[in-house]
N, C-alpha and C positions, 0 to 999 in steps of 0.2 A: 834352634832348628825350627823351621816352620812345619806345621802339621801337614800342609798341602803345598804342592808345587804345581803351578799352572804351566801351560805350554809356553815355549819361548816365542814371544811375538815381536821380538826386536826386529826392526827393519834391516834388510840387507843393504849392501853398498849401493845397489841400484835404486833403492827406495829411501831417499833422504828423510830425515826426521822433519815433521811439520810442527812447528812450535805454535801452541795455542796462545792467542793473544788474550782471550778471556773465556770464561765459561760460556758455552753457546747459549745456555738457558738464561744467563745473566744479561747478555747483551742483545738478544733478539728473541722474538716470540717464536720463530721457527728455528729449532735447533739444527735442522738439516741445512738450511740456508744461512746459518749464523756464522759468526766469525771463527774461522779455524786457523788463520794465519795472521800474523801481525802485518798491518798495512805499511807501505813505505812511508818514511817520515819526511823525506826531502825531495820527493817527486810525486806526481799525481798517481794514485792507484789505477790499475787497468780498468777496473769496473766500479760500480756503485756499491755502497754498503747499505745495510738496513738502517733506517733512521735511528733506531734505538741503539744499535751498535756504534754508529758514529757519535751519537750523543754521549754514550757511556765512556768511550775512549777519551773524548775531550773533557768531559766532566771529571773523570778520575784524575787526569793529569793536572787539572786546575786546582784540585784539592791541595796540591803542594805549594800553591801560592800563599803569601801571607794573608792574614785576616785583615781586610781593609778597615774594619772598625778599630783595630789595635794599631793601625798605622799612624803614628804620631809625627811622621815626617811630612805627610801630604797636607796641603791646604784644601784639597778638593772635597766636595760633599760626598759622604759615604752613607748617608741615610736620608730617605724621604718618606713621606706618608704613602701608604698603599694606593690612595686615590691618585696621587701624582704619577705613580708607576703605571696605573691603568691608562691615564691620559697619554702618557708617553708611548705606550704600546699601541694606542689607537692612532697615533700620528707618526709612527716611525717610518711609514712608507710615503709620507708627504715631503716633497722637495721644497725646502724653504725658499729657494730662489724663484719658484714658479708662482708668482703672486697673482697671475691671472687665473690659474686653475684652482688655487687655494686662497681665495681672497680673505677668508676669515682668519686664517693663520697669519696672513700679512697684516691684517688689522690688529691682531694681538701684539705683533711685533711693534707696530706703530704706537700702541698704547703703552707698552713697556718703555719705549724711548721717552714718551711724554711724562710718564711717572718718574723716570730717573732725572729728567730735566727739572722737574719740580722739586725732587728730593735734593738735588745739588744746587738749588737756588739760581737757576738760569734767569737772567733779567726778564726774559719773555719766553716761558717754557714752550709756547706755541711756535716760536721762531727757531728754537734750538733744533739742530739736525743731528741725526745719529743712526746707528744701525747695529744689528746683532752680528756677532762674529763667532768663530769656533772657540774663542777663548781670548784671554788678555794678550797673548803673544800676537795674534793677528790684529787685535785692536791697537796695540802699540805700533805695529808696522804701519797701519793706516794713518795713525796720528803723526808718525814720523814723516810719512810721505807728504802729508798736508803741510807740515812745517817746512819741509825742504822746498816744495813747490812754491809756497808763498814767498819764501826767501829768494828763490831764483827769479820770480817775477819782479820782485822789488829791486833786485840787483842784476837786471838783464844786461846792463852795460859791462858788468864784470864777470858774469857767469857764462860759460863754465871754466874760465881761466882761474877764478878764485875757488878755493876748495872749501865747501861748507863744513861746519863743525857743530857738534851737539854736546852740551855740558851736562854732566850727571855724576853722581857718586859711583864709586867703584862697586858699591853694594847693589847696583841695579840688577834686575833679573836678566838672564842671558839673552833674552829676546832683543834687548836694546843693543847689545854688542852685535847680534846678528843683523839688526837693521843697519847699523853703521857699516858693516862689512858688505852686505848685499847692495846697499844704495850708495856706496862710496862716499860716506860722510866720516869725517875725522871724529873719533870718540875722545872727548876731553874728560877724563875720569879723575874725579877728586878722590885722593886716597884716604884710607882710614888713618887716623893719627891718635895715639894714646887711647883715651877712653871715648873718643868720638868715632862712632862706627857708621856714620852716614854723612850726607851732604850738609855743609853749612853755608849760610847765606853769603858771607864775605868772600869765601873762596870761590863760590859759584860765580859771583859778579866779576871777580878778578880774571877769570878764565874767558869771559865773554869778549867778543870783538865784533867788527862789522860783518864777519862771516859766520856768526853764530846763528843757527836756525831756531834754536830754542834751548830751554833748560828743562830737564826732566826732574820733577820732585816726586818722591815715592811716599805715598801715604801707607806705610806699613812695610818696613824692610824685610825681605826674605831672610836675611841673616839673623835678625834678633827681634823682629816684630815691632820696632820703634817707628814712630811717625817722623818724617822729615819736616822741618819748619817752613811750610809752604808760604805762610804770610810773611815771614822774615825774608825769604828768598825774593818774593815779589817786591818787598820794600827796598831791598838792596838793588834790584833791577830798576825800580823807579828812580832811585838816586843815580844809578849809572846813566839812565836816559837823560836826566836833568843835567848831568855834568858833561856828557859826550854826545848826546843825540842818538845814541845806539838804542834801538827799541827791540827788546828780546822777549818773545812770548814764553809762557810756561805751560808745559803739559803736566798734568798730575796723573801719575800711574797709581791709581787707586785700586789695583787688582784685588786687594783684600779690604783695605781701610775705607774705601768709598762706600762699602756696605756695612761698616761698623760705626764710623764716626758720626754719620747723620743721626743715629739713634742713641748713641751713648755719650757723644762729645758735642752736643748741639752748640755750645758756645765757641767751639774751635772753628776759626774761619780759615778754610782751605780750598773752597770750591769756587763756583762762578761768582760769588760775592766779591772776589778779588778780580778787578778788571783785567789784570794781566794773564789770568788763567784762560787759555783759549780752548782747551780740550781736556777731557777726562776719560779714562777707561776704567772698567772694572771687570771682574770675573764673576759672571752669574753662577758659575759652578764652584766658587769658593764660598765666601760668606754671603753670597746671593742665595745660597741654600738649594741649588739645583745640581743634579747629577751632571758630570762632564759630558760634552763640552759646549759651553756657551759663554760668550763675553759680550761686552757692550762698549761702543765708542761714541762719544757725544762731543759736539762742537758748540760753542757759545751761540753762534748764529751762522747763516750760510756764508757770510764773509770769510769765516775761518776755514772753510772747506772749498778749495778751488774747484770750480765747476768742471774743468777739463779732466778731473780725476774720476768723475762720475760717468759711467757708461750706460747707455740706453740700448736695450735689445728688444726685438719684437718677435723673435722666432719661437717663443713659447706662448705667444698671444699677448696683445696689449702692449703698451709702452712701459717698459720696466726699467727704472733707474737702478743701478747696482754699483756699490762701492765695496769691493771685497777682493781678497787675494785668491780665493777659490770661487767655485760656482755652485755646484750641487752640494747640498747638505740637508740633513733631516730637520724638519720643523718641530720635532718632539721636545727638544730642550727649550725652545722659545715658548712653546705652549706651557711647559712646566714652570718657566719663569713667571709667566702671567698668572698661572694658578697660585704660585707661592705669594706673589704680590697681593693677589685677591684674598687668599686664605689668611695671611698674617696681618697685613696692614702695618702701619707704623708701630702700634702697640705690640703686635705679635713679634715683629722683628726686634723691637727693643727688649722684649722678654727673652728671646732666644739668645741674642748677642750678650745680654747682661749675664745670663747663666753661664755662657762660655767664658766670659771674662772672670766671673766669680770662681769658676773651677780653676782657671789658669792662675789667678793670683794666690788662691789657697794652696794649690799644688806647688807653686814656686816657693812659698813660705815653708812648706813642709820639707821640701828638698833642701832648702838652705839650712833648716834646723838639724839635718842629719850631721852637719859639721864637716863633711868631706867635699863640699861644693861651694863655689862662689857664683852668685847670680850676676849676669850682665844686664838683663832686663827682668821685669817682674810680671809681665802679662797684663799690665794696666793700660796699654794702648791696644794693639791687636791682642787677642787672647792667645798670645804666643810668647814664649820666653826662652832665653838662651842662658846656659850656665857652663862653667868649666870646673875643673878640680881645684880645690883650695891650694894655696901656695905650699903648704907643708905636706901635701900628699905626693909621695914619690913611688909608691908601690904599684900604682895603676894609673891609667890615663883615660880620657873620654872614649877612646876607641875600644878599650877593654870593657868599659861599661856598656857601650852600644852592643858589642858582641855578646856579652852575657845576657843582656835583656832580650836579645833576639832569641836566645835559647828558650826563653819563657813565652815567646810569641809576640813580644813588643817590638815594634819597628821605630827606634829612636835614632835619628841620624847623628853622626859625629863627623865634623869637617873642620878644616882650617879656614881662617878668615883670609880675605884677599891681600893684595900687595901692601906692604909696610906694616901689616899685622899678621903675617903668615905664621908668626910665633904663637898665635893664639888659636887653640883648638877647643871647640865647644860641642855641647849637645843642645839640641833644640826640640822643644815640645810644642806642637800645635794643638790647641784645644778647640774642637769643632762641635757643632750640633750633633748630639749623639754620644759624645765623650762625657759621660756622667760622672758625678761625684763617686759613685760606686766603683767605676772603672779606675778613676784616679786613685782611690784607696787601694785597689788591687795592684796598681803600678808601684805605689810606695811600699807596699808589703813585699813585692818581689825585689825591689831595690834594697830594702832592709835585709832581706835574706841573702842577697848576693854580696853585700858590702864586707861582711867578715872574711869571706874567702878572698875578695879582692885586696883587702888590707894585708893579708898574709903572703901575698905575692912578693917575690924578691925584687921585682922590677916590672914595668909595663911589658906585656907579652905581644903587643901588636907591632910587628915590624913593617908590614906593608899596609899602611893606614888606609889607602884607597881601596885595596882589595878587601879590607875587613868589613866595609860597609856598603860597597857599591856593586852594581850589576854591570858586567862588561859584555859587549858583543864579541 
């Protein structure tokens, strides 16, 4: 029994209950004008909110997101130095496309292109052409457009009656399938077979004909982190041209590897040193070490980029050439890329990427030593490795492991491989700048803690494998 009973202040039917969204003193400086009702979630509220109230509502909801530093699924950069963040804040309102109004930002973009042309051994870095993009997906679209237009001009007597095709491994990033769909190009996909999980030179050459606009070679497969044999592919295409006269250019999708191989695999020939490589793309926001989103597309020379694809506009002032799928975008990421190039230099990039590779190879060995897993790759190319359960493991599968690690805060993707190896389900770990040895130790400790429970399961518990690891709209 309470000692005191206050008055009954419950509202009548005429006065509906007003649900507090948050403590008025928590969300706004003025409690009288603070938040007293939850705002609508799927339509605009009738009036404005106090800035702190709006901030707190959004901030609190975002706390339920995963921790990006523990996200071992993503390739994108999740840590930069504070000085880079300051520069990005200073440039977030600058429109990258407005080169007349922001000439210094445009100059930094030009310098980045020149630095990449030199890094990728362009025959004449001053003659190479390139541009920044919102990421590798846009860069791949632009490279694909250039390949198709060059092929169409060369085959004007047969196009559009002849249908162009693009040869690539089934392991390519989905942006290439989008390109083929959007630009009506036949995608000739080389399937995975046995323990070969990416494109091989002989099969690539076999699929080429007079309607092939190019071959895409991936320097760092999304599925397992392995490099495709770019030099072997080019040699096979050289042989094809010698036998048949068919001349097929190569585009290197270096989304990740183009910012790893130049520093750690200097003897690997994959870039513009190969005359057949006409264009290369990379993601500045992956191993380029910049927050998303920025990518880069470069062509060996102006001859590889048809002039009619470049538009010139003057309504922002000046004569402004542009080659992009979009128009307005912030200059902050381009500035951050230049800062990172300037800050690290070759030696700095080499140190960062070597550390990531060392963490990856060591972590792969430790996971293999647990005895429950079989490695597909070891992190000795991209700092990325894929592994599956050992043949004698029947009580759990990779989807169980992914689900249980998520409970501890780790985001480790589990997925099946593409056509002809759909029987193979794997886990993949991406080691990026900021994923330290200490964090790798914590991951192994959590895995060791979970394994005894997983071993005691009667069978794998994941029925809907896609729902177990994926977000759905």
